[in-house]
Every structure is written in structure tokens, then in C-alpha cells.
N, C-alpha and C positions, 0 to 999 in steps of 0.2 A: 503493499499500499504506500504511493507517494503522499508528501504533504498538501497535496492540492485536494485530495480523495478525503479529507478527514472532515468529520463534521462533529460540531463540538456544540454542548448546551451551554446554555449563559451562567450556570450556574459553575461550572467546570472553568471557562474562560475567565471569570472574576476572583476564583481561586488561584488559579495558575498567574494571574496578574498578580493579586497578593503576595502570593508567594516570592513571585521574582522579584517585587518592588523590598521587598522586607530583606530578601538575600543579599541584595545592594546595600540598604540600608546596613545591615550588620557588616557586610564587608568594608564599608565606608569608615565604620565606626573603626573596626579592628586595626586600619591604615593610619586612621588619626591615633590610636594610641600606642599605635606601633611607633610613629614617628614622632608625635610629641613626647613619648616617654613618661607621660601624666598619668598614670594608671593606679590612684590608690585603693580602688574597690577588685582588682586583679579581675577586670572583664574584659582584658585583651582575646585568652583562646578562649571564652567563654562565647565573645560575638566570633569570633573565628567561626568555632566549631557550630553555633547557631545557624550562621550563613549557610555552612553546606548544607544541614539538615534542611534550610528553605528551598535550598537547590536540590534537593531530592525529587518532589514530585515532578519539578519541569523536566529533567532527565527523562524517569521514568514513564509520562507521559510522550516523549519522543519517540524511546524503544518500544513500549508495549502497548500505548495509546489505550483504546475500548477495552484491554485487556484488564486495565486498574479501572473500578469502576471510579462514577463520579463521588460515591459515598464514601469510598478510602479516600481520595483526593482530599478532600472536604473534610472528614475528619481528624485525620492527619494535621492539615494546616492549621485548623483549629484548637487543637491540641497541643503544635509548635508554637503559635503564638501565647497562648499561657502557661507551657510549662518551659519554652527556650527561651523567648525574647521577653517575657514580661519578670518572670523567675530568675535567670541566671543573668540576662545582661541589662534589665531595669533593677537589679541587684534585689528584689523582695524576697529573695529565699532567707536572705541574712537579717533583712529587716523584720520580718514576721515570721516566725520559727514555726508558724500553723500552715504557712503555705506550701512550706515545702514538704509536709507532712502528708497535706490533702495532693499534691503533686505525686507523691509516691503512691497514694491511696489508688486515684482513679488511674497511674500507671500498673496497678497491677489488672485491673478491669480492662485496659488496653492491651496486655499480655495476654489476657483470656480471648479477648478478640484475635490476636494475633494467630493463636493457638487453632481456635475453630477456622481460619481462614484456610490453615496449614491442613486441619481434619479433611475441611470440603473441596481443597485442590487436590491430594491426593488420593481421596476415596469418596466411595459415596457414602454421605452423612446419614441417610437414612438406613444403612445395612447396618451399621454402629450400634450397641446399646447404649444407651442413657449414660450411665457411669465410664464406660470405655471414654466418650468423649471430653467429659467432665475431666477423668484424669490426665487425659493429653493435653488440656487447655489448662490444668493447673500447673502440669509441670511445665510447660513451655512458658508462664507467665513468671514461674517463681525463677526460670533460667534467664529471661531476659530482665528480672531485677537483679540478679548477681552480676550478669552483663554490667548493668549500668553501676553496682557498686564498685568492678572491678576497673572501670573509664576512670570513675571520680578519684580512685587508689592512684592509678596509674600517672593520672593529668596533675597530682598533688606532687608527684614523687620527681615525675618531667619538667615542669614546667612551674613548680613551686607557687601552686595553687592552694586554696584552703576549702576544698570541695567536699570534705569529711570534717571540717570543723577546726577551728584553732588550736596549733599545737601548745601541751601544758609544759612546763619545766616541773620536773620531778628531783628527788632528793638528791639523785647522784648528778645533776648539773643538765641531764641529758631532756632533750624536748622529745615528748610522745604525743602522739593526736590520739585521742580517747576514741573508744569504739562504739560509745552510748548513740550518736547519730546515726552511725553505720549501720547497726543494730535495732535502733526506729524505724528506719527507713526500710528495711526488711522485712520487717513486721507490718508495718502501712502496706507494703505492697501484697503482702499476705492476706490482709484484710480486702482489699480488692479484689484479689483475684477469687476469695470466698464469695464476696458479693456476685461477681460475674457466675460462678457456678450454681450457684442458688436461682440467679435467675433464668439460666438455662434451663436448670431441674425446675422450676415452677413452669416455665413456658412448653416444656416437652408435656408434662403431667396434668396442665390443666388445658393445653390444645389452643390455648389464644396465643394473639402474635406477641404482646409484650414487647414489641418494636425488636423482640432476638427474633422474630419469624421472617422480619426484613431483612435482617441481617444476613443470616444464612441464605435467604431467596437473593438476595445480592452478590451472595460468595456463590452459588451453586448456579446460578443464570451464564451459561453458555454464548460465549463471544459470538457477534455476526458483524461481516465485515458492512461497510456503507454501502446501501443500497446503491447509490451512481456508479460503483465499481464493479455491480452486477446485473446492469442493465442488460447485457448482451448476452447474459449464460441463461441455460435452461432451469427453471424453475427445481428440477431435479436436482440438478449441480449444486445449484445454493445449500439445498438442505443436506444435501452428503456433507458439505464443506462444514455447516455450521452445527450439526446433530452427530453427536459422536454414539448416543445409543441405540440409534436405528442404520448405521451404514451400509450393514450387511442386507437390509430390508430394501433401501434404496438402490443398494448395488443393483439387486437382482428386480427390480421394478424398471430402472434402466435399462438392461440387459432383455428384460421381456418388451421393451418399447421399441428398441433397435430391430427385435426379430419380428416383430410386429411390422413394421416400415419396409425389411427387408421383404416380407412374405406378401405386400400391399404393392410394393413395385414390381415383384416377379408375376402377379396376376397382370398387372398394367401391359 
């Protein structure tokens, strides 16, 4: 598919534009802090990292386009605005302690959504038992939380940041960073994961949408190419390309129609 054949919803265009603008703004702040060398709040690498994270939706759209839905793009950008931009770049994590814990709790729920996406893309989610899906989502969410803490620790060690708290001087004269902040972050991530699992469980047991049904439908809806690029293709071919479940049946139908056409030509 070339660029001219792509079709964009207004929501997708708006989100990609916002993401691009915020990427440039964060990168501009990074350059300013780097050149001025005035960074009292240690926002240098936070602004650079946030700029890269805002660049992700644009790159993903260029590579995968509609294979990544509007919901995922929108949800990601909104979360990055609150967690990355407001929390890290605007230094709200250090100003108010509750905001950091709230972000980590929401991140636990987001990790559950990532797990659900993996399950939907790698297999038929309806063929799995409820608790199997919950366990996979639970494990992936906790893994995401652990990776985030590893990233914070690495940034503190490599770039002399204070993502895991301010070092304290002990009796020996050494400076040690307490693990309290890390453990509370993981606990908040755990709580957010539990909320997601309960949300999924109630959705399955009650049979109601509860937004979870819409998320699953979004993840399981097959990708369909732009209609304009299919104008000259027979309907059977388009269905064959967009429907994985009925490929064999469609192949048989196409071969039958071809045989019928050959017989008709012979009779003529």
C-alpha cells in the first residue's frame, strides 16, 4: 500500500498531529537543557525519552497503518500526555507523590491491556478459558512494571538521575537509594493489574460489554485494506485477502466459479 492510498479518520489525524507536535516540543526542551546546561530538576533525559515515546505512534502508523487501530493510537497518546509529559517533563512526579502512584496504578491496567492484545493477536481468545487469559495478562502486566523499574534504575546509574528517589547518606558515609519508592511502584502496578483482571472477569461472567468487549473487538477485528486499492479486484479475492478463517472455503468457491466459466465458454 502506498501513501496516497491510505485513508485516515479525523480522530487518527488529530492524534498523530498532537503526538508529532509534542515530540518536537519535548525534543526542543531537550536541546535547550543540553545547550544551556541549566537543568535543576533533572529533566534532560526525561524530555529526550518522552520525545522518543511521542514519536512511536507516527513511526508505527507509517509502518503498520491500519493494522494498529485508532483506539490503540489514541489510548497510547493520552496516557503518554499524563504519564510522560505531565509527570516526567513537567516534574509533577516529584511535586506530588500521589500522582506517581496513580500513574503506576494505571500502568498496571495498561499492562493488562497489552497482555490482552498479545492474546488476541497470537490466538483465538474465545477458545481460551477465562482464567488462562487472566493469568497471561497478569504476567505480562507485572513484567511491564518490572521492566519500567529496571529502566528507572538504569537511568539513575547511567545518567545520574533520581527516578527512584533521592540517595540518602548512611552511617558509613555512602549514599544509598532506598527501595521504598520502587516497592510502592510495584505494589501500585500490581493493584492496577488486579483491577484489569477483575474488569475482564466481570465482563466475561456478566456477558455485558463494560468497554472490555469493545477493546477485545478492536483487537480481534481483521485488517482490511483501503477500498480504493481494491476497486479492480473481484469480491472473492478481496474476501480471501481480508478473512483468514474462511480462506479454504473461498478458494474452493473461486475455483468452482473458474470451472463454471470454462464450461460456459466451451458450450459457446
